[in-house]
C-alpha positions as CSV (number, residue, x, y, z in Angstrom):
1,Q,0.0,0.0,0.0
2,V,1.3,3.4,-1.0
3,H,1.6,6.0,1.8
4,L,2.4,9.6,1.1
5,V,3.1,12.2,3.8
6,E,3.5,15.9,3.0
7,S,5.1,18.6,5.2
8,G,6.5,22.1,5.0
9,G,3.4,24.2,4.6
10,G,2.7,27.3,6.7
11,L,2.0,31.0,6.7
12,V,4.3,33.3,4.6
13,Q,4.2,36.8,3.4
14,A,3.8,37.6,-0.3
15,G,7.2,37.4,-2.0
16,G,8.4,34.7,0.4
17,S,9.3,31.1,-0.1
18,L,8.4,27.6,1.2
19,N,9.8,24.2,0.5
20,L,7.2,21.3,0.6
21,S,8.3,17.7,1.1
22,C,6.5,14.5,0.4
23,V,7.8,11.2,1.6
24,A,6.6,8.0,0.0
25,S,6.6,4.5,1.4
26,G,5.2,1.1,0.3
27,I,6.3,1.4,-3.3
28,I,9.5,1.6,-5.4
29,F,9.5,5.4,-5.5
30,A,12.2,5.8,-8.1
31,L,10.1,4.2,-10.8
32,N,7.1,6.5,-10.5
33,T,6.0,9.9,-11.7
34,M,5.1,12.2,-8.8
35,N,2.7,15.2,-8.9
36,W,1.9,18.2,-6.7
37,Y,-1.6,19.5,-6.8
38,R,-3.3,22.3,-4.9
39,Q,-6.9,22.9,-4.0
40,E,-8.6,26.1,-2.9
41,P,-11.9,26.0,-1.0
42,G,-14.8,25.3,-3.3
43,K,-12.5,24.7,-6.3
44,Q,-11.2,21.7,-8.1
45,R,-7.7,20.4,-7.5
46,E,-5.2,21.9,-9.9
47,L,-2.1,20.2,-11.1
48,V,0.8,22.4,-10.1
49,A,3.9,20.4,-11.1
50,A,5.0,16.9,-12.1
51,I,8.2,15.0,-12.3
52,T,8.8,11.7,-14.1
53,S,11.0,8.9,-13.0
54,G,13.6,10.2,-15.4
55,G,13.5,13.7,-14.0
56,S,11.5,15.5,-16.7
57,T,9.3,18.2,-15.2
58,H,6.1,20.0,-16.1
59,Y,4.6,23.1,-14.5
60,A,1.3,24.9,-14.6
61,D,1.5,28.3,-16.3
62,S,0.6,30.0,-13.1
63,V,3.7,28.8,-11.3
64,Q,6.2,28.5,-14.1
65,G,9.4,30.3,-13.1
66,R,8.5,30.5,-9.5
67,F,8.1,26.8,-8.4
68,T,10.6,24.0,-8.7
69,I,9.8,20.3,-8.4
70,S,12.6,17.9,-7.6
71,R,13.1,14.4,-6.2
72,D,15.6,12.5,-4.1
73,N,15.1,8.8,-4.9
74,A,17.6,7.8,-2.1
75,K,15.1,9.4,0.3
76,D,11.9,8.5,-1.4
77,T,11.0,12.1,-1.3
78,V,9.6,14.7,-3.8
79,Y,10.0,18.4,-3.1
80,L,8.2,21.5,-4.3
81,Y,10.2,24.7,-3.8
82,M,7.9,27.7,-4.0
83,D,9.5,31.2,-4.5
84,N,8.0,34.6,-4.9
85,L,4.7,33.4,-3.4
86,K,1.5,35.3,-4.1
87,P,-1.7,35.4,-2.2
88,E,-3.4,33.4,-5.0
89,D,-1.0,30.5,-4.2
90,T,-2.9,30.0,-0.9
91,A,-4.3,26.4,-1.0
92,V,-3.9,23.0,0.4
93,Y,-1.1,21.3,-1.4
94,Y,-1.2,17.5,-2.1
95,C,1.4,15.2,-3.5
96,S,0.2,12.2,-5.5
97,M,1.5,9.1,-7.3
98,P,-0.8,8.9,-10.3
99,R,0.0,5.3,-11.2
100,F,-1.6,4.1,-8.1
101,D,-4.0,7.0,-7.5
102,A,-2.3,7.6,-4.2
103,W,-2.6,10.9,-2.3
104,G,-1.2,12.4,0.8
105,Q,-3.2,14.2,3.5
106,G,-2.3,17.7,2.2
107,T,-0.4,20.6,3.8
108,Q,-1.8,24.1,4.0
109,V,0.0,27.0,2.4
110,T,-1.2,30.5,3.3
111,V,0.3,33.6,1.6
112,S,-0.6,36.9,3.2
113,S,-0.6,40.1,1.2
């Protein structure tokens, strides 16, 4: 059974940065694509960034140039470094492993203006 645990969320002022982490267990992490999603209250989850097993990355237009997704296969961990944060980045952030439709519990990111 795949288990994903996010951490690193919090409250930050606009222009600040945060680094989210997601640790995976129960699966061979290195072989799997990992995604970061976010969800605002009353809205659908939005794909923010993705990284394949080979290290190829994809970003939503809204975060391109500000967010960086990376992975450390030795630690079974995927990261989302978020820079120049804006109030509209406020959401619950989730990591997911799409191959198994596995999701973490989410971590709240709040950006104050």
